[in-house]
C-alpha positions as CSV (number, residue, x, y, z in Angstrom):
1,M,-7.4,-90.7,-131.7
2,R,-9.4,-88.4,-129.9
3,L,-8.6,-85.4,-132.0
4,L,-9.7,-87.5,-135.1
5,H,-13.0,-88.8,-133.2
6,F,-13.4,-85.0,-132.4
7,L,-13.0,-83.8,-136.2
8,L,-15.3,-86.8,-137.3
9,T,-18.1,-85.7,-135.2
10,N,-18.1,-81.9,-135.6
11,T,-20.7,-81.3,-137.7
12,I,-19.8,-77.9,-138.5
13,F,-16.7,-78.7,-139.7
14,Q,-17.8,-81.1,-141.9
15,D,-20.2,-79.3,-143.5
16,L,-17.4,-76.3,-144.1
17,L,-15.2,-78.8,-146.0
18,K,-18.2,-80.1,-148.1
19,D,-19.0,-76.3,-149.2
20,L,-15.9,-75.4,-150.0
21,E,-15.1,-78.8,-151.7
22,V,-11.9,-79.2,-149.8
23,N,-10.4,-82.4,-148.7
24,V,-8.4,-83.2,-145.4
25,L,-5.9,-86.0,-144.6
26,Y,-5.3,-86.9,-141.1
27,V,-2.3,-89.1,-140.5
28,E,-1.7,-90.5,-137.1
29,E,0.9,-92.9,-135.8
30,G,-0.2,-95.9,-134.1
31,G,-3.8,-95.4,-134.2
32,Q,-6.7,-97.9,-134.9
33,M,-8.8,-95.7,-136.9
34,Q,-11.0,-98.3,-139.0
35,P,-13.8,-98.2,-136.4
36,I,-14.2,-94.8,-136.7
37,T,-14.1,-94.7,-140.2
38,E,-16.6,-97.2,-140.7
39,D,-19.1,-95.5,-138.5
40,W,-19.0,-92.4,-139.4
41,K,-17.8,-92.6,-143.3
42,P,-16.3,-89.4,-143.9
43,K,-16.2,-87.9,-147.5
44,C,-14.3,-84.9,-146.9
45,L,-11.7,-86.2,-143.9
46,F,-9.9,-89.1,-144.9
47,P,-8.1,-90.8,-142.0
48,A,-4.7,-92.6,-142.4
49,N,-2.7,-95.0,-140.2
50,G,0.8,-94.0,-140.6
51,I,3.4,-92.2,-142.9
52,E,3.2,-94.9,-145.6
53,E,-1.0,-95.2,-145.5
54,G,-0.8,-91.7,-145.4
55,W,1.2,-91.1,-148.5
56,S,-0.6,-93.5,-150.4
57,T,-4.0,-91.3,-149.7
58,F,-2.4,-88.2,-150.5
59,Q,-1.6,-89.4,-153.9
60,R,-5.0,-90.4,-154.3
61,V,-7.4,-87.8,-153.0
62,K,-4.8,-85.0,-153.7
63,P,-5.9,-83.0,-150.3
64,H,-6.1,-79.5,-149.7
65,I,-4.7,-79.7,-146.1
66,V,-2.9,-82.3,-144.5
67,I,-2.7,-82.9,-140.4
68,L,0.3,-84.7,-139.5
69,H,-0.3,-86.4,-135.7
70,V,3.1,-87.9,-135.9
71,S,6.8,-87.7,-134.9
72,G,8.7,-84.8,-136.1
73,D,11.1,-87.3,-138.2
74,A,8.3,-88.5,-139.8
75,A,6.6,-85.4,-140.4
76,C,9.7,-84.2,-141.9
77,S,9.9,-87.4,-144.0
78,F,6.4,-86.7,-145.3
79,V,6.9,-83.1,-146.0
80,E,9.9,-83.9,-148.3
81,R,8.0,-86.4,-150.3
82,M,5.8,-83.4,-151.1
83,E,8.2,-81.5,-152.9
84,H,7.0,-77.9,-152.7
85,D,3.4,-79.3,-153.3
86,K,1.0,-76.2,-152.3
87,T,-1.0,-78.5,-149.8
88,R,-1.2,-76.9,-146.5
89,V,0.3,-79.0,-143.9
90,V,-0.6,-78.7,-140.1
91,V,2.0,-80.5,-137.5
92,I,0.7,-81.7,-134.4
93,C,3.8,-81.9,-131.9
94,E,2.9,-84.1,-128.6
95,A,6.8,-83.5,-127.8
96,V,8.4,-80.4,-129.0
97,D,11.6,-81.4,-131.0
98,S,13.3,-78.1,-132.2
99,N,15.4,-79.5,-134.7
100,S,12.3,-81.3,-136.2
101,V,10.2,-78.1,-136.0
102,M,13.1,-75.9,-137.6
103,K,13.6,-78.1,-140.5
104,L,9.6,-78.5,-140.9
105,L,10.0,-74.6,-141.0
106,S,12.7,-74.5,-143.7
107,L,10.4,-76.8,-145.7
108,G,7.7,-74.2,-145.7
109,V,5.4,-75.5,-143.0
110,K,3.7,-72.6,-141.3
111,H,1.3,-74.3,-138.8
112,F,2.0,-76.2,-135.5
113,V,0.1,-77.3,-132.6
114,M,1.9,-77.2,-129.5
115,P,1.6,-78.9,-126.4
116,P,-0.8,-79.0,-124.7
117,I,-2.8,-80.4,-127.4
118,T,-6.5,-79.8,-127.4
119,P,-9.4,-80.3,-130.3
120,Q,-10.2,-76.9,-129.9
121,A,-6.4,-75.5,-130.9
122,V,-6.6,-77.8,-133.8
123,L,-9.8,-76.8,-135.0
124,K,-8.5,-73.2,-134.8
125,I,-5.6,-73.6,-137.2
126,L,-8.0,-75.8,-139.3
127,H,-10.5,-72.8,-139.5
128,E,-7.8,-70.4,-140.5
129,S,-6.4,-72.7,-143.7
130,L,-10.3,-72.9,-144.6
131,Y,-10.7,-69.3,-144.7
132,K,-7.5,-68.8,-146.5
133,I,-8.7,-71.5,-149.1
134,S,-12.1,-69.7,-149.2
135,L,-10.4,-66.4,-150.1
136,E,-8.3,-67.7,-152.6
137,K,-11.5,-69.3,-154.3
138,E,-13.3,-66.2,-154.1
139,A,-10.4,-64.2,-155.6
140,E,-10.3,-66.5,-158.4
141,L,-14.2,-66.2,-159.0
142,Q,-14.0,-62.3,-158.7
143,K,-11.1,-62.0,-161.5
144,S,-13.7,-64.1,-164.1
145,M,-16.7,-61.8,-163.3
146,L,-15.0,-58.5,-162.6
147,C,-16.3,-56.5,-165.2
148,T,-19.8,-57.2,-164.6
149,L,-20.0,-57.7,-160.7
150,M,-17.5,-54.6,-159.6
151,E,-20.2,-52.7,-157.8
152,F,-21.4,-55.7,-156.1
153,Q,-18.1,-56.9,-154.3
154,S,-17.1,-56.3,-150.7
155,D,-13.5,-56.1,-151.3
156,L,-11.6,-53.0,-152.5
157,L,-11.6,-53.3,-156.4
158,F,-9.5,-50.7,-158.3
159,I,-7.9,-50.2,-161.4
160,V,-4.4,-48.5,-161.7
161,E,-3.1,-46.9,-164.7
162,D,0.9,-45.2,-164.3
163,D,0.2,-45.6,-160.8
164,E,-3.0,-43.5,-160.9
165,V,-6.5,-45.1,-159.9
166,T,-8.6,-44.7,-162.9
167,D,-11.4,-46.7,-161.5
168,C,-12.6,-48.2,-158.3
169,N,-15.8,-49.5,-156.9
170,T,-17.9,-47.5,-154.1
171,T,-16.4,-50.1,-151.3
172,F,-12.9,-48.4,-152.3
173,L,-14.4,-44.9,-151.8
174,H,-16.3,-45.4,-148.8
175,F,-13.2,-47.2,-146.9
176,F,-11.2,-43.7,-147.5
177,G,-13.9,-41.7,-147.1
178,Y,-14.6,-39.8,-150.5
179,E,-17.6,-39.5,-152.2
180,D,-16.1,-39.7,-155.8
181,L,-13.1,-40.8,-157.6
182,S,-11.8,-37.2,-158.3
183,A,-11.9,-36.2,-154.8
184,Y,-9.4,-39.3,-154.0
185,Q,-7.3,-38.4,-157.1
186,E,-6.8,-35.0,-155.5
187,N,-5.5,-36.1,-152.5
188,N,-3.5,-39.2,-152.7
189,I,-0.5,-39.5,-155.2
190,T,-0.1,-43.3,-155.0
191,F,-2.3,-46.1,-153.5
192,A,0.8,-47.3,-151.5
193,D,1.1,-44.0,-149.3
194,A,-2.1,-45.4,-147.7
195,F,0.2,-48.4,-146.2
196,L,1.1,-48.0,-142.8
197,E,4.5,-49.1,-141.5
198,E,4.7,-51.8,-139.1
199,K,6.6,-55.1,-138.7
200,G,4.9,-57.9,-140.4
201,Y,3.4,-56.2,-142.9
202,Y,4.3,-55.0,-146.6
203,V,5.6,-51.7,-147.2
204,P,7.6,-50.8,-150.5
205,F,10.9,-49.4,-150.4
206,N,9.9,-47.4,-153.4
207,K,6.2,-46.6,-153.4
208,L,5.9,-46.1,-157.0
209,A,7.0,-49.7,-157.4
210,W,4.1,-51.4,-155.2
211,I,2.2,-52.4,-158.4
212,D,5.3,-54.8,-159.7
213,D,5.5,-56.2,-156.2
214,C,2.1,-57.2,-155.8
215,L,2.1,-58.9,-159.6
216,A,4.8,-61.0,-158.3
217,G,2.7,-62.1,-155.4
218,S,-0.1,-61.2,-152.6
219,K,0.5,-58.7,-150.0
220,K,-0.4,-58.4,-146.6
221,V,-1.0,-54.5,-145.7
222,K,-2.3,-52.7,-142.8
223,M,-4.2,-49.5,-143.7
224,M,-6.5,-47.1,-141.7
225,N,-10.0,-46.4,-142.9
226,S,-11.6,-42.8,-143.0
227,V,-12.5,-42.6,-139.2
228,G,-9.2,-44.0,-138.1
229,E,-10.1,-47.7,-137.5
230,E,-6.7,-50.3,-139.0
231,F,-7.8,-53.1,-141.2
232,V,-5.5,-55.5,-142.7
233,F,-5.9,-56.5,-146.5
234,L,-4.5,-58.9,-148.7
235,V,-3.9,-57.0,-151.7
236,R,-3.4,-58.6,-155.3
237,S,-2.8,-57.2,-158.6
238,V,-3.3,-58.9,-161.9
239,A,-2.7,-57.2,-165.6
240,I,-5.5,-56.5,-167.8
241,P,-6.0,-58.7,-170.8
242,D,-4.4,-57.2,-174.1
243,D,-3.8,-53.9,-171.8
244,M,-0.4,-54.2,-170.4
245,S,-0.7,-50.8,-169.1
246,R,-3.9,-51.0,-167.0
247,F,-3.8,-53.4,-163.9
248,L,-6.8,-54.6,-161.5
249,V,-6.3,-54.5,-158.0
250,I,-8.1,-56.3,-155.5
251,G,-8.0,-55.7,-151.6
252,T,-9.3,-58.7,-149.5
253,D,-10.2,-57.6,-146.0
254,I,-8.6,-60.4,-143.8
255,T,-8.8,-58.3,-140.3
256,E,-10.4,-61.1,-138.6
257,I,-8.5,-63.8,-140.0
258,E,-5.3,-62.1,-138.7
259,K,-6.8,-61.5,-135.5
260,E,-7.3,-65.4,-135.2
261,Y,-3.7,-66.0,-136.6
262,K,-2.3,-63.8,-134.0
263,E,-4.1,-65.7,-131.5
264,N,-2.7,-69.0,-133.1
265,E,0.6,-67.5,-133.0
266,R,0.3,-66.5,-129.2
267,L,-0.9,-69.9,-128.4
268,A,1.9,-71.7,-130.2
269,T,4.8,-69.7,-128.3
270,I,3.3,-69.0,-124.9
271,D,3.2,-71.3,-121.8
272,S,-0.4,-72.1,-120.9
273,L,0.5,-72.2,-117.3
274,T,3.0,-69.5,-116.7
275,N,2.0,-67.1,-119.3
276,I,5.7,-66.7,-120.5
277,Y,7.4,-67.8,-123.6
278,N,7.5,-71.8,-124.2
279,R,10.8,-73.8,-124.9
280,F,10.3,-73.5,-128.7
281,K,10.1,-69.7,-128.7
282,F,12.9,-69.4,-126.8
283,Q,15.0,-71.3,-129.1
284,T,14.0,-69.0,-131.5
285,L,14.8,-65.8,-130.0
286,L,18.3,-67.6,-128.8
287,Q,19.1,-68.0,-132.4
288,E,18.4,-64.4,-132.9
289,Q,20.4,-63.3,-130.1
290,W,23.0,-65.5,-130.5
291,N,23.7,-64.1,-134.0
292,L,23.8,-60.5,-132.9
293,A,26.3,-61.3,-130.4
294,K,28.5,-63.0,-132.8
295,R,28.3,-60.2,-135.4
296,R,28.2,-57.2,-133.1
297,R,30.5,-58.9,-130.6
298,K,28.2,-57.6,-127.6
299,P,27.9,-59.6,-124.3
300,L,25.2,-62.0,-124.0
301,S,24.0,-64.1,-121.0
302,V,21.7,-67.0,-120.1
303,V,20.7,-68.0,-117.0
304,I,18.7,-71.3,-115.8
305,F,17.2,-71.9,-112.7
306,D,14.8,-74.2,-111.3
307,V,12.7,-74.7,-107.9
308,D,14.5,-76.4,-105.2
309,D,13.0,-79.6,-104.1
310,F,10.0,-79.1,-106.0
311,K,8.7,-82.8,-105.9
312,K,8.2,-82.1,-102.3
313,V,6.0,-79.4,-103.2
314,N,3.7,-81.3,-105.4
315,D,4.0,-84.3,-103.1
316,T,3.1,-82.5,-99.7
317,Y,0.7,-79.7,-101.3
318,G,-0.5,-81.3,-104.6
319,H,0.0,-80.6,-108.3
320,D,-2.5,-77.4,-108.0
321,H,-0.3,-75.9,-105.7
322,G,2.8,-76.9,-107.4
323,D,1.1,-75.4,-110.8
324,L,0.3,-72.3,-109.0
325,V,4.0,-71.9,-107.5
326,L,5.3,-72.0,-110.9
327,A,2.7,-69.4,-112.3
328,Q,3.8,-67.0,-109.0
329,I,7.6,-67.4,-109.7
330,A,7.1,-66.7,-113.4
331,D,5.0,-63.4,-112.2
332,L,7.5,-62.3,-109.8
333,V,10.5,-62.7,-112.4
334,S,8.8,-61.0,-115.0
335,K,8.2,-58.0,-112.9
336,H,12.2,-57.6,-112.4
337,L,13.2,-58.1,-116.1
338,H,13.8,-55.2,-118.6
339,T,12.3,-55.0,-121.8
340,N,14.7,-56.9,-124.1
341,D,15.4,-59.7,-121.7
342,V,13.9,-62.9,-122.6
343,F,12.2,-65.2,-120.1
344,A,10.8,-68.7,-120.7
345,R,9.6,-72.1,-119.0
346,W,12.5,-74.7,-120.1
347,G,10.5,-77.2,-119.0
348,G,9.2,-78.8,-115.7
349,E,10.1,-76.5,-112.8
350,E,12.8,-75.1,-114.6
351,F,13.1,-71.8,-116.5
352,V,15.4,-70.0,-118.6
353,L,16.6,-66.3,-119.0
354,L,18.3,-64.8,-121.7
355,L,19.8,-61.4,-121.4
356,P,21.3,-59.3,-124.4
357,N,24.0,-56.9,-123.9
358,T,24.7,-58.3,-120.2
359,T,27.9,-59.9,-119.2
360,G,28.3,-62.8,-117.1
361,K,29.3,-60.7,-113.8
362,Q,26.0,-58.5,-114.3
363,A,23.7,-61.8,-115.0
364,F,25.0,-63.2,-112.0
365,V,23.9,-60.1,-109.7
366,I,20.5,-60.4,-111.6
367,A,20.1,-64.1,-111.1
368,E,21.1,-63.4,-107.2
369,S,18.5,-60.4,-106.9
370,L,15.9,-63.1,-108.2
371,R,17.2,-65.7,-106.0
372,F,16.6,-63.7,-103.2
373,F,13.0,-62.3,-104.2
374,I,12.2,-65.9,-104.5
375,E,13.4,-67.0,-101.0
376,T,11.6,-64.1,-99.4
377,K,8.4,-64.3,-101.3
378,K,5.3,-65.4,-99.6
379,F,3.7,-68.0,-102.0
380,T,0.2,-69.2,-101.6
381,G,-0.3,-72.0,-98.9
382,I,3.5,-72.4,-98.8
383,S,5.7,-71.5,-96.1
384,K,9.1,-71.0,-98.2
385,L,10.8,-71.8,-101.5
386,T,14.1,-71.5,-102.7
387,A,15.6,-71.6,-106.3
388,S,19.3,-72.6,-107.7
389,F,20.9,-70.6,-110.6
390,G,23.4,-71.3,-113.2
391,V,24.9,-68.5,-115.4
392,A,26.9,-68.4,-118.5
393,E,28.3,-65.7,-120.7
394,Y,28.6,-66.0,-124.4
395,S,32.4,-66.0,-125.8
396,A,33.5,-66.4,-129.4
397,G,33.2,-70.0,-131.0
398,L,30.3,-71.4,-128.8
399,S,27.6,-73.0,-130.2
400,R,24.4,-72.2,-128.9
401,E,23.9,-75.6,-127.4
402,E,27.2,-75.3,-125.8
403,F,26.4,-72.0,-124.4
404,V,23.2,-73.2,-122.9
405,Q,24.8,-76.4,-121.5
406,R,27.4,-74.1,-119.8
407,A,24.7,-72.6,-117.7
408,N,23.2,-76.0,-117.1
409,E,26.8,-77.0,-115.8
410,A,26.5,-74.1,-113.5
411,L,23.3,-75.2,-112.0
412,S,24.0,-78.7,-111.3
413,E,27.2,-76.7,-109.4
414,A,24.6,-74.8,-107.5
415,K,22.5,-77.8,-106.6
416,Q,25.9,-80.0,-105.6
417,K,26.7,-77.1,-103.2
418,G,23.6,-76.9,-101.4
419,K,21.1,-75.3,-103.4
420,N,19.6,-71.9,-103.1
421,Q,22.7,-70.1,-104.7
422,V,24.0,-68.7,-107.8
423,C,26.9,-70.2,-109.8
424,L,28.7,-68.4,-112.6
425,Y,30.5,-70.8,-115.2
426,R,33.7,-70.6,-115.7
427,E,36.7,-72.9,-117.2
428,R,37.6,-73.7,-113.7
429,K,34.4,-73.8,-112.2
430,D,35.1,-71.0,-109.8
431,K,32.2,-69.8,-108.0
432,V,31.7,-65.7,-107.9
């Protein structure tokens, strides 16, 4: 409810919606929105109580963006009804349900707001979507006005014929540091030579085929200007009417938007208290490593541990001290891990480690060393803390859930045996 109130009272956001002529549908379950709606009378933001009212409003207003502040199952149901509609969807997850998130990702949803939910986090993602919408609208305008306005555009604009740049605007020349087109042609074979090879950015397998790829869909590329600064561009191409041998190419600078996207991505995958991965990100990385372990037959181990008697810490010293303890443990453990190890907050005072190329016995040794480090560390304002660890090694035929459950069972065994110790899961539950 407070998120809706924040969006309704944010005049900059409301003005941006009006300027871009963009409608936003906000769907929340169990909210009493009528009083707010009557007070503010939004013209571009449409609140709806529940999925059914939301769907009715969706069909009526055809929004550009839908915000779903509902349960995971309800969000999945709503998106499935959309049937590949191009409307952007933002899902606010009060409680992270990995199954629902994975299903939403498969349905094409790219924007999630994970706990802790704040109005600012929601507004950041909305601004990103609005900026992308504005870029798309600008691109459409450029296509219709290109012939007369080519030199007045801030984008890289050029014409390609037989993979050679035959015309361009001054922005294009200035970016690459050339005085005229002939100088550029003398020093460059194909435009794709400028694409930097980096994960997440487009580089064609065959550099002479880049124009065909861009005709099929926009490509996000990273390029370096004449003074060594890196920029991110959205590159689009279109065949010039009545001339199928020449193509118009537009490169829109989206560097700042990309920075915002990376920050939003970081916020969605990092636990805000401990600054390590959150449970959702861990599940994603677990899927990747689990697949690798199956395919390559390499060892893989998981460790789950938690702080012994953590409730007493909160009751005795207060929740602020408890939070500080969790942050200090995360920092301590992070310093003793390898680059490929995955460390995440599992929930509350529980943490989880994923150790690629590590056997169960090796993971036991690692866990034992971490247990010792925690036991001997002087925590701020607290005399002593201990932790219990459960270790499990992947074996053929195990599902991801069974793999993690084995570590949980080993952790329970460590607790039952007196805490402050490490247990390795075995079929007979023998302690190493």
